[in-house]
C-alpha positions in Angstrom: 0.0 0.0 0.0 2.8 2.5 0.8 4.4 1.9 -2.6 1.1 2.8 -4.4 0.8 5.9 -2.3 4.4 6.9 -3.1 3.8 6.4 -6.8 0.6 8.5 -6.6 -1.6 5.5 -7.7 -3.8 5.5 -4.6 -5.8 8.3 -3.0 -4.5 9.5 0.3 -7.1 9.4 3.0 -6.9 11.7 6.0 -6.3 8.8 8.4 -3.5 7.3 6.3 -1.9 10.7 5.8 -1.8 11.4 9.5 -0.4 7.9 10.4 2.2 8.0 7.6 3.3 11.5 8.3 3.7 10.6 12.0 5.8 7.5 11.1 7.9 9.6 8.7 8.2 12.4 11.2 7.0 15.0 8.7 3.9 17.2 8.6 0.7 16.1 6.9 1.0 19.1 4.6 4.4 18.0 3.5 3.2 14.5 2.8 0.2 15.8 0.9 2.4 18.0 -1.2 4.7 15.1 -2.1 1.7 12.9 -2.9 0.2 15.5 -5.2 3.5 15.9 -7.0 3.6 12.2 -7.6 0.0 12.1 -8.8 0.6 14.9 -11.3 3.9 13.7 -12.8 3.8 12.9 -16.5 3.0 9.3 -17.5 6.1 7.1 -17.7 8.1 9.2 -15.3 9.7 7.3 -12.4 8.1 7.7 -9.0 
């Protein structure tokens, strides 16, 4: 599941965002920004 979130293939729920941000010791906003960047990258670009 984490891999699909990293690649932007899976939507990021609030609950998962909070838990993952805590585990990574980053803010939820930073996690959401990175996730949005992954979701908006051109097709075929590496994650």
